[in-house]
CHARMM internal coordinates of N, CA and C (Angstrom, degrees):
IC EDIT
DIST 1 N 1 CA 1.4567
DIST 1 CA 1 C 1.5510
ANGL 1 N 1 CA 1 C 110.09
DIST 1 C 2 N 1.2792
ANGL 1 CA 1 C 2 N 115.34
DIHE 1 N 1 CA 1 C 2 N -41.02
DIST 2 N 2 CA 1.4767
ANGL 1 C 2 N 2 CA 119.34
DIHE 1 CA 1 C 2 N 2 CA -177.80
DIST 2 CA 2 C 1.5409
ANGL 2 N 2 CA 2 C 112.13
DIHE 1 C 2 N 2 CA 2 C -58.87
DIST 2 C 3 N 1.3225
ANGL 2 CA 2 C 3 N 114.29
DIHE 2 N 2 CA 2 C 3 N -37.68
DIST 3 N 3 CA 1.4522
ANGL 2 C 3 N 3 CA 119.98
DIHE 2 CA 2 C 3 N 3 CA -179.71
DIST 3 CA 3 C 1.5214
ANGL 3 N 3 CA 3 C 112.94
DIHE 2 C 3 N 3 CA 3 C -65.87
DIST 3 C 4 N 1.3509
ANGL 3 CA 3 C 4 N 117.16
DIHE 3 N 3 CA 3 C 4 N -43.18
DIST 4 N 4 CA 1.4545
ANGL 3 C 4 N 4 CA 120.70
DIHE 3 CA 3 C 4 N 4 CA 178.28
DIST 4 CA 4 C 1.5350
ANGL 4 N 4 CA 4 C 111.08
DIHE 3 C 4 N 4 CA 4 C -65.38
DIST 4 C 5 N 1.3194
ANGL 4 CA 4 C 5 N 115.66
DIHE 4 N 4 CA 4 C 5 N -38.77
DIST 5 N 5 CA 1.4510
ANGL 4 C 5 N 5 CA 119.78
DIHE 4 CA 4 C 5 N 5 CA 178.78
DIST 5 CA 5 C 1.5369
ANGL 5 N 5 CA 5 C 111.54
DIHE 4 C 5 N 5 CA 5 C -68.52
DIST 5 C 6 N 1.3146
ANGL 5 CA 5 C 6 N 115.10
DIHE 5 N 5 CA 5 C 6 N -36.04
DIST 6 N 6 CA 1.4545
ANGL 5 C 6 N 6 CA 120.72
DIHE 5 CA 5 C 6 N 6 CA 176.27
DIST 6 CA 6 C 1.5265
ANGL 6 N 6 CA 6 C 108.73
DIHE 5 C 6 N 6 CA 6 C -66.00
DIST 6 C 7 N 1.3246
ANGL 6 CA 6 C 7 N 118.84
DIHE 6 N 6 CA 6 C 7 N -44.20
DIST 7 N 7 CA 1.4468
ANGL 6 C 7 N 7 CA 121.31
DIHE 6 CA 6 C 7 N 7 CA 178.83
DIST 7 CA 7 C 1.5345
ANGL 7 N 7 CA 7 C 111.89
DIHE 6 C 7 N 7 CA 7 C -63.09
DIST 7 C 8 N 1.2994
ANGL 7 CA 7 C 8 N 116.52
DIHE 7 N 7 CA 7 C 8 N -39.56
DIST 8 N 8 CA 1.4588
ANGL 7 C 8 N 8 CA 121.58
DIHE 7 CA 7 C 8 N 8 CA 177.78
DIST 8 CA 8 C 1.5009
ANGL 8 N 8 CA 8 C 109.81
DIHE 7 C 8 N 8 CA 8 C -59.04
DIST 8 C 9 N 1.3263
ANGL 8 CA 8 C 9 N 116.75
DIHE 8 N 8 CA 8 C 9 N -46.65
DIST 9 N 9 CA 1.4486
ANGL 8 C 9 N 9 CA 120.31
DIHE 8 CA 8 C 9 N 9 CA -178.12
DIST 9 CA 9 C 1.5123
ANGL 9 N 9 CA 9 C 113.00
DIHE 8 C 9 N 9 CA 9 C -72.84
DIST 9 C 10 N 1.2957
ANGL 9 CA 9 C 10 N 118.04
DIHE 9 N 9 CA 9 C 10 N -30.64
DIST 10 N 10 CA 1.4811
ANGL 9 C 10 N 10 CA 121.77
DIHE 9 CA 9 C 10 N 10 CA 174.12
DIST 10 CA 10 C 1.5291
ANGL 10 N 10 CA 10 C 109.12
DIHE 9 C 10 N 10 CA 10 C -60.59
DIST 10 C 11 N 1.3660
ANGL 10 CA 10 C 11 N 116.23
DIHE 10 N 10 CA 10 C 11 N -42.70
DIST 11 N 11 CA 1.4554
ANGL 10 C 11 N 11 CA 120.63
DIHE 10 CA 10 C 11 N 11 CA 177.45
DIST 11 CA 11 C 1.5193
ANGL 11 N 11 CA 11 C 110.78
DIHE 10 C 11 N 11 CA 11 C -66.70
DIST 11 C 12 N 1.2849
ANGL 11 CA 11 C 12 N 117.96
DIHE 11 N 11 CA 11 C 12 N -40.80
DIST 12 N 12 CA 1.4711
ANGL 11 C 12 N 12 CA 122.29
DIHE 11 CA 11 C 12 N 12 CA 178.32
DIST 12 CA 12 C 1.5049
ANGL 12 N 12 CA 12 C 111.05
DIHE 11 C 12 N 12 CA 12 C -62.47
DIST 12 C 13 N 1.3124
ANGL 12 CA 12 C 13 N 117.58
DIHE 12 N 12 CA 12 C 13 N -42.19
DIST 13 N 13 CA 1.4679
ANGL 12 C 13 N 13 CA 120.54
DIHE 12 CA 12 C 13 N 13 CA -178.52
DIST 13 CA 13 C 1.5287
ANGL 13 N 13 CA 13 C 108.84
DIHE 12 C 13 N 13 CA 13 C -66.45
DIST 13 C 14 N 1.2886
ANGL 13 CA 13 C 14 N 118.10
DIHE 13 N 13 CA 13 C 14 N -40.45
DIST 14 N 14 CA 1.4814
ANGL 13 C 14 N 14 CA 121.86
DIHE 13 CA 13 C 14 N 14 CA 177.96
DIST 14 CA 14 C 1.5403
ANGL 14 N 14 CA 14 C 109.76
DIHE 13 C 14 N 14 CA 14 C -63.48
DIST 14 C 15 N 1.3018
ANGL 14 CA 14 C 15 N 116.65
DIHE 14 N 14 CA 14 C 15 N -42.00
DIST 15 N 15 CA 1.4632
ANGL 14 C 15 N 15 CA 121.26
DIHE 14 CA 14 C 15 N 15 CA -179.47
DIST 15 CA 15 C 1.5407
ANGL 15 N 15 CA 15 C 110.15
DIHE 14 C 15 N 15 CA 15 C -65.85
DIST 15 C 16 N 1.3133
ANGL 15 CA 15 C 16 N 115.94
DIHE 15 N 15 CA 15 C 16 N -40.39
DIST 16 N 16 CA 1.4904
ANGL 15 C 16 N 16 CA 119.77
DIHE 15 CA 15 C 16 N 16 CA 178.27
DIST 16 CA 16 C 1.5374
ANGL 16 N 16 CA 16 C 110.05
DIHE 15 C 16 N 16 CA 16 C -61.63
DIST 16 C 17 N 1.3176
ANGL 16 CA 16 C 17 N 116.21
DIHE 16 N 16 CA 16 C 17 N -48.20
DIST 17 N 17 CA 1.4160
ANGL 16 C 17 N 17 CA 121.44
DIHE 16 CA 16 C 17 N 17 CA -175.66
DIST 17 CA 17 C 1.5450
ANGL 17 N 17 CA 17 C 110.13
DIHE 16 C 17 N 17 CA 17 C -68.00
DIST 17 C 18 N 1.3014
ANGL 17 CA 17 C 18 N 119.36
DIHE 17 N 17 CA 17 C 18 N -34.05
DIST 18 N 18 CA 1.4544
ANGL 17 C 18 N 18 CA 122.01
DIHE 17 CA 17 C 18 N 18 CA 179.06
DIST 18 CA 18 C 1.5740
ANGL 18 N 18 CA 18 C 112.18
DIHE 17 C 18 N 18 CA 18 C -77.12
DIST 18 C 19 N 1.2860
ANGL 18 CA 18 C 19 N 116.11
DIHE 18 N 18 CA 18 C 19 N -19.27
DIST 19 N 19 CA 1.4699
ANGL 18 C 19 N 19 CA 120.05
DIHE 18 CA 18 C 19 N 19 CA -174.28
DIST 19 CA 19 C 1.5237
ANGL 19 N 19 CA 19 C 113.81
DIHE 18 C 19 N 19 CA 19 C -70.33
DIST 19 C 20 N 1.3323
ANGL 19 CA 19 C 20 N 115.56
DIHE 19 N 19 CA 19 C 20 N -31.70
DIST 20 N 20 CA 1.4691
ANGL 19 C 20 N 20 CA 118.16
DIHE 19 CA 19 C 20 N 20 CA -177.65
DIST 20 CA 20 C 1.5253
ANGL 20 N 20 CA 20 C 111.84
DIHE 19 C 20 N 20 CA 20 C 81.68
DIST 20 C 21 N 1.3214
ANGL 20 CA 20 C 21 N 117.62
DIHE 20 N 20 CA 20 C 21 N -0.64
DIST 21 N 21 CA 1.4614
ANGL 20 C 21 N 21 CA 122.72
DIHE 20 CA 20 C 21 N 21 CA 178.55
DIST 21 CA 21 C 1.5479
ANGL 21 N 21 CA 21 C 111.46
DIHE 20 C 21 N 21 CA 21 C -86.57
DIST 21 C 22 N 1.2921
ANGL 21 CA 21 C 22 N 114.54
DIHE 21 N 21 CA 21 C 22 N 162.28
DIST 22 N 22 CA 1.4937
ANGL 21 C 22 N 22 CA 116.93
DIHE 21 CA 21 C 22 N 22 CA 172.60
DIST 22 CA 22 C 1.5149
ANGL 22 N 22 CA 22 C 108.08
DIHE 21 C 22 N 22 CA 22 C -70.33
DIST 22 C 23 N 1.2850
ANGL 22 CA 22 C 23 N 116.72
DIHE 22 N 22 CA 22 C 23 N 159.78
DIST 23 N 23 CA 1.4920
ANGL 22 C 23 N 23 CA 122.06
DIHE 22 CA 22 C 23 N 23 CA 176.64
DIST 23 CA 23 C 1.5286
ANGL 23 N 23 CA 23 C 110.34
DIHE 22 C 23 N 23 CA 23 C -55.27
DIST 23 C 24 N 1.3086
ANGL 23 CA 23 C 24 N 115.47
DIHE 23 N 23 CA 23 C 24 N -45.87
DIST 24 N 24 CA 1.4721
ANGL 23 C 24 N 24 CA 120.23
DIHE 23 CA 23 C 24 N 24 CA -177.41
DIST 24 CA 24 C 1.5166
ANGL 24 N 24 CA 24 C 111.67
DIHE 23 C 24 N 24 CA 24 C -60.24
DIST 24 C 25 N 1.3123
ANGL 24 CA 24 C 25 N 118.35
DIHE 24 N 24 CA 24 C 25 N -49.72
DIST 25 N 25 CA 1.4501
ANGL 24 C 25 N 25 CA 122.90
DIHE 24 CA 24 C 25 N 25 CA -177.82
DIST 25 CA 25 C 1.5015
ANGL 25 N 25 CA 25 C 111.42
DIHE 24 C 25 N 25 CA 25 C -65.60
DIST 25 C 26 N 1.3513
ANGL 25 CA 25 C 26 N 116.01
DIHE 25 N 25 CA 25 C 26 N -42.59
DIST 26 N 26 CA 1.4694
ANGL 25 C 26 N 26 CA 119.23
DIHE 25 CA 25 C 26 N 26 CA 179.61
DIST 26 CA 26 C 1.5125
ANGL 26 N 26 CA 26 C 110.95
DIHE 25 C 26 N 26 CA 26 C -65.99
DIST 26 C 27 N 1.2966
ANGL 26 CA 26 C 27 N 118.16
DIHE 26 N 26 CA 26 C 27 N -42.65
DIST 27 N 27 CA 1.4728
ANGL 26 C 27 N 27 CA 121.68
DIHE 26 CA 26 C 27 N 27 CA -179.84
DIST 27 CA 27 C 1.5673
ANGL 27 N 27 CA 27 C 110.00
DIHE 26 C 27 N 27 CA 27 C -64.65
DIST 27 C 28 N 1.3039
ANGL 27 CA 27 C 28 N 116.82
DIHE 27 N 27 CA 27 C 28 N -40.96
DIST 28 N 28 CA 1.4707
ANGL 27 C 28 N 28 CA 118.06
DIHE 27 CA 27 C 28 N 28 CA 178.39
DIST 28 CA 28 C 1.5245
ANGL 28 N 28 CA 28 C 111.29
DIHE 27 C 28 N 28 CA 28 C -61.58
DIST 28 C 29 N 1.3367
ANGL 28 CA 28 C 29 N 115.98
DIHE 28 N 28 CA 28 C 29 N -40.39
DIST 29 N 29 CA 1.4493
ANGL 28 C 29 N 29 CA 120.19
DIHE 28 CA 28 C 29 N 29 CA 179.45
DIST 29 CA 29 C 1.5418
ANGL 29 N 29 CA 29 C 112.77
DIHE 28 C 29 N 29 CA 29 C -66.99
DIST 29 C 30 N 1.3455
ANGL 29 CA 29 C 30 N 115.29
DIHE 29 N 29 CA 29 C 30 N -27.56
DIST 30 N 30 CA 1.4616
ANGL 29 C 30 N 30 CA 120.37
DIHE 29 CA 29 C 30 N 30 CA -179.83
DIST 30 CA 30 C 1.5197
ANGL 30 N 30 CA 30 C 113.84
DIHE 29 C 30 N 30 CA 30 C -97.13
DIST 30 C 31 N 1.3441
ANGL 30 CA 30 C 31 N 114.78
DIHE 30 N 30 CA 30 C 31 N 2.25
DIST 31 N 31 CA 1.4437
ANGL 30 C 31 N 31 CA 121.86
DIHE 30 CA 30 C 31 N 31 CA -177.98
DIST 31 CA 31 C 1.5167
ANGL 31 N 31 CA 31 C 112.19
DIHE 30 C 31 N 31 CA 31 C 58.60
DIST 31 C 32 N 1.3394
ANGL 31 CA 31 C 32 N 115.10
DIHE 31 N 31 CA 31 C 32 N 43.77
DIST 32 N 32 CA 1.4576
ANGL 31 C 32 N 32 CA 123.99
DIHE 31 CA 31 C 32 N 32 CA 175.86
DIST 32 CA 32 C 1.5198
ANGL 32 N 32 CA 32 C 108.96
DIHE 31 C 32 N 32 CA 32 C -121.92
DIST 32 C 33 N 1.3287
ANGL 32 CA 32 C 33 N 115.08
DIHE 32 N 32 CA 32 C 33 N 168.13
DIST 33 N 33 CA 1.4401
ANGL 32 C 33 N 33 CA 117.56
DIHE 32 CA 32 C 33 N 33 CA 176.29
DIST 33 CA 33 C 1.5454
ANGL 33 N 33 CA 33 C 108.13
DIHE 32 C 33 N 33 CA 33 C -101.53
DIST 33 C 34 N 1.3143
ANGL 33 CA 33 C 34 N 115.52
DIHE 33 N 33 CA 33 C 34 N 155.82
DIST 34 N 34 CA 1.4752
ANGL 33 C 34 N 34 CA 121.15
DIHE 33 CA 33 C 34 N 34 CA 176.85
DIST 34 CA 34 C 1.5414
ANGL 34 N 34 CA 34 C 106.80
DIHE 33 C 34 N 34 CA 34 C -63.50
DIST 34 C 35 N 1.3010
ANGL 34 CA 34 C 35 N 116.95
DIHE 34 N 34 CA 34 C 35 N -38.20
DIST 35 N 35 CA 1.4780
ANGL 34 C 35 N 35 CA 121.19
DIHE 34 CA 34 C 35 N 35 CA 179.84
DIST 35 CA 35 C 1.5484
ANGL 35 N 35 CA 35 C 110.68
DIHE 34 C 35 N 35 CA 35 C -56.01
DIST 35 C 36 N 1.3141
ANGL 35 CA 35 C 36 N 116.95
DIHE 35 N 35 CA 35 C 36 N -44.33
DIST 36 N 36 CA 1.4623
ANGL 35 C 36 N 36 CA 120.52
DIHE 35 CA 35 C 36 N 36 CA -179.95
DIST 36 CA 36 C 1.5162
ANGL 36 N 36 CA 36 C 110.06
DIHE 35 C 36 N 36 CA 36 C -62.01
DIST 36 C 37 N 1.2966
ANGL 36 CA 36 C 37 N 115.22
DIHE 36 N 36 CA 36 C 37 N -45.85
DIST 37 N 37 CA 1.4731
ANGL 36 C 37 N 37 CA 119.04
DIHE 36 CA 36 C 37 N 37 CA -178.27
DIST 37 CA 37 C 1.5187
ANGL 37 N 37 CA 37 C 111.13
DIHE 36 C 37 N 37 CA 37 C -63.66
DIST 37 C 38 N 1.3067
ANGL 37 CA 37 C 38 N 117.52
DIHE 37 N 37 CA 37 C 38 N -44.75
DIST 38 N 38 CA 1.4667
ANGL 37 C 38 N 38 CA 120.48
DIHE 37 CA 37 C 38 N 38 CA 179.57
DIST 38 CA 38 C 1.5381
ANGL 38 N 38 CA 38 C 111.34
DIHE 37 C 38 N 38 CA 38 C -64.50
DIST 38 C 39 N 1.3474
ANGL 38 CA 38 C 39 N 117.08
DIHE 38 N 38 CA 38 C 39 N -37.20
DIST 39 N 39 CA 1.4480
ANGL 38 C 39 N 39 CA 119.99
DIHE 38 CA 38 C 39 N 39 CA 177.07
DIST 39 CA 39 C 1.5427
ANGL 39 N 39 CA 39 C 111.12
DIHE 38 C 39 N 39 CA 39 C -59.44
DIST 39 C 40 N 1.3226
ANGL 39 CA 39 C 40 N 116.87
DIHE 39 N 39 CA 39 C 40 N -47.80
DIST 40 N 40 CA 1.4602
ANGL 39 C 40 N 40 CA 121.79
DIHE 39 CA 39 C 40 N 40 CA -177.95
DIST 40 CA 40 C 1.5333
ANGL 40 N 40 CA 40 C 110.87
DIHE 39 C 40 N 40 CA 40 C -71.19
DIST 40 C 41 N 1.3046
ANGL 40 CA 40 C 41 N 117.61
DIHE 40 N 40 CA 40 C 41 N -32.99
DIST 41 N 41 CA 1.4829
ANGL 40 C 41 N 41 CA 118.82
DIHE 40 CA 40 C 41 N 41 CA 174.65
DIST 41 CA 41 C 1.5163
ANGL 41 N 41 CA 41 C 109.12
DIHE 40 C 41 N 41 CA 41 C -62.94
DIST 41 C 42 N 1.2999
ANGL 41 CA 41 C 42 N 117.65
DIHE 41 N 41 CA 41 C 42 N -41.20
DIST 42 N 42 CA 1.4819
ANGL 41 C 42 N 42 CA 121.81
DIHE 41 CA 41 C 42 N 42 CA 178.30
DIST 42 CA 42 C 1.5288
ANGL 42 N 42 CA 42 C 110.15
DIHE 41 C 42 N 42 CA 42 C -63.84
DIST 42 C 43 N 1.2989
ANGL 42 CA 42 C 43 N 116.43
DIHE 42 N 42 CA 42 C 43 N -43.72
DIST 43 N 43 CA 1.4841
ANGL 42 C 43 N 43 CA 119.32
DIHE 42 CA 42 C 43 N 43 CA -179.69
DIST 43 CA 43 C 1.5157
ANGL 43 N 43 CA 43 C 110.18
DIHE 42 C 43 N 43 CA 43 C -65.14
DIST 43 C 44 N 1.3342
ANGL 43 CA 43 C 44 N 118.01
DIHE 43 N 43 CA 43 C 44 N -38.37
DIST 44 N 44 CA 1.4573
ANGL 43 C 44 N 44 CA 121.37
DIHE 43 CA 43 C 44 N 44 CA -178.70
DIST 44 CA 44 C 1.5312
ANGL 44 N 44 CA 44 C 111.12
DIHE 43 C 44 N 44 CA 44 C -66.90
DIST 44 C 45 N 1.2839
ANGL 44 CA 44 C 45 N 117.61
DIHE 44 N 44 CA 44 C 45 N -29.64
DIST 45 N 45 CA 1.4667
ANGL 44 C 45 N 45 CA 121.11
DIHE 44 CA 44 C 45 N 45 CA -178.66
DIST 45 CA 45 C 1.5569
ANGL 45 N 45 CA 45 C 112.46
DIHE 44 C 45 N 45 CA 45 C -77.61
DIST 45 C 46 N 1.2971
ANGL 45 CA 45 C 46 N 116.74
DIHE 45 N 45 CA 45 C 46 N -17.54
DIST 46 N 46 CA 1.4694
ANGL 45 C 46 N 46 CA 120.08
DIHE 45 CA 45 C 46 N 46 CA -177.35
DIST 46 CA 46 C 1.4535
ANGL 46 N 46 CA 46 C 112.44
DIHE 45 C 46 N 46 CA 46 C -85.43
END
COOR INIT
IC SEED 1 N 1 CA 1 C
IC BUILD
């Protein structure tokens, strides 16, 4: 399960970065919190 969740967030991070939007605006459009996105960005960098 962790792997599929990780893959899902990897795709979300790529979509956020490609969007050109701010984290806040992109997260609102995706019904996510900025905290969630920052958490997964931190995990992806490790």
